[in-house]
Structures are given as structure tokens and as C-alpha cells.
N, C-alpha and C positions, 0 to 999 in steps of 0.2 A: 676861265670857267671853273666852277667848283662842283664836285659831286659829293653827295653824302650817301653812304651805303649803310642801311640798317640791316643787321643780320640777327636772326632769332632762330632758336631751335623750333623745328616743326612740331605741331600738335601731336601728342602721343609719345614724343621722345622724352625720356626722363631728364629732369634738370636738377642735378644735385646741388649746384650753386644756388639756384633759385630757392630750393627747399631750405638750404642753410640760412639764407637771408630771411625767409619767412619765419623760421624758428627763432633766429636772433631778434627779429622785430617783436615777436611774442614775448620773449624774455625781457625785452625793454618796456613791456607794458602796452604795446600796440596790438591789442587782441583782435581788432577788426580785419586783419589781413588774412584772407583765406587761401591765397596762392600768389606765388611770385615766379615770373619767368625772366631770366637774365639773358641779355644779349650783348651786342657790341655795335658801336657806331664807328665808321671809318670815313674820314674826310680826305678827299683827294683834290689837290690843286692841279688842274689839267691845262695843257697847252691848247691854244686855239686850234680848232680842227679835230679835236678828240670828240668822237661821237658817243652817243648813248650805247650804241652797239659795242664800242670798244670797252666801255665800263662794264657792260654785261659780260663780255668775254673775260675781263679781269675777275669778276665775281665767280664765274663758272670755273675758272682755272685755278684761282688762288684764294680769293677773299672769303668765300663761303664753301663749306662742305655740303654740297647740294644733296647728299644722301640724307643728312639729318637736319640741315638748316635751310631756311628760306631767307630771301633778301629782298629789299626794296631800294631802288635808286632814285634819289632826288637830285635834279640838276638845277644849278642857279648861276 
């Protein structure tokens, strides 16, 4: 089984990397970009029997800083 974890900063948390990307896009002539939020994607190859609850525990304990980040888990 595979799990994909999408981690993003929560709304209201400053995103300096996203702002740097937005500024660089403007400098390259892409003037239509009004905001950028940058996150991360983590792909996990899981052994049979690993539950969604296990993946959620991984996110809560290590993969996401739940004070400032939110996450979404997709299983396939």
C-alpha cells in the first residue's frame, strides 16, 4: 500500500518560501501570480496491515508540525 501525505502551512502562518517564489515569478515576468503557498509531499510505501490510523500517528508525531501545518493523507 502507498500513502501520500500533503503538508501545508496553516492559513495565517507566514510563508517566506512561498513569498520568495512569488517574487521570483514576478521577476521572470509572471505578473498574474498574487500569492504562493509552498508545502511538501511525502510518499510512504507501507507494509500490508498498516492502517490509516498508523499514518495519522506518523503525521502527528513526525511528518507535520501540527502547530503551524495541516496535512492530508491519501491512501492507494
